[in-house]
Structures are given as structure tokens and as C-alpha cells.
C-alpha positions in Angstrom: -64.3 -119.8 45.4 -67.3 -118.2 47.2 -67.8 -116.0 44.2 -67.7 -118.9 41.8 -70.4 -120.6 44.0 -72.4 -117.3 43.9 -72.2 -117.3 40.1 -73.7 -120.8 40.0 -70.7 -122.7 39.1 -70.8 -126.4 39.8 -68.1 -128.2 41.9 -66.8 -129.7 38.7 -66.6 -126.3 37.0 -64.7 -124.8 40.0 -62.4 -127.8 40.2 -61.5 -127.4 36.5 -61.0 -123.6 36.8 -58.8 -123.9 39.9 -57.0 -127.1 38.9 -58.3 -129.0 42.0 -60.0 -132.2 42.6 -63.8 -132.2 43.0 -63.3 -133.7 46.5 -61.1 -130.7 47.5 -63.7 -128.3 46.2 -66.4 -130.0 48.2 -64.2 -129.7 51.3 -63.6 -126.0 50.7 -67.3 -125.4 50.1 -68.1 -127.1 53.4 -65.5 -125.0 55.1 -67.0 -121.8 53.7 -70.4 -122.8 54.8 -69.2 -123.6 58.3 -67.2 -120.4 58.7 -70.0 -118.3 57.5 -72.6 -120.1 59.6 -74.6 -121.0 56.5 -76.5 -124.2 55.5 -76.3 -124.3 51.7 -74.9 -122.9 48.5 -77.9 -120.7 47.9 -77.2 -118.8 51.1 -73.7 -118.2 49.9 -75.2 -116.7 46.7 -77.6 -114.5 48.7 -74.8 -113.3 51.0 -72.6 -112.4 48.1 -75.5 -110.6 46.3 -76.5 -108.7 49.4 -72.9 -107.7 50.0 -72.6 -106.4 46.4 -70.0 -109.0 45.5 -72.0 -110.8 42.9 
């Protein structure tokens, strides 16, 4: 899911791709942000880019 975020996918896009509800995607995004100590989706993108993942 973090790679989908890094690629600029919206919550709705991710939900459709993974057959999840948008609320579930939002919960997972929040969990990723918390676990990585980040504040927003842009930071996920930067982290993935800097790590060579995206």
C-alpha cells in the first residue's frame, strides 16, 4: 500500500485495486504514517523515493 501511495494513487484507487473500503484504506494509511513517524502522504512518497522503492 505504501508504494501505491508513493505512486500518487488516491484512497479510492487503492481501495478499488485491493478490494477494500475507502475507510479501511484510510485506516491503513494512518497506521503507516504512525509506524513510520511521518505526518503526511508526501513524506511517504519521499521516503519511498529516497529508499529506491519508487
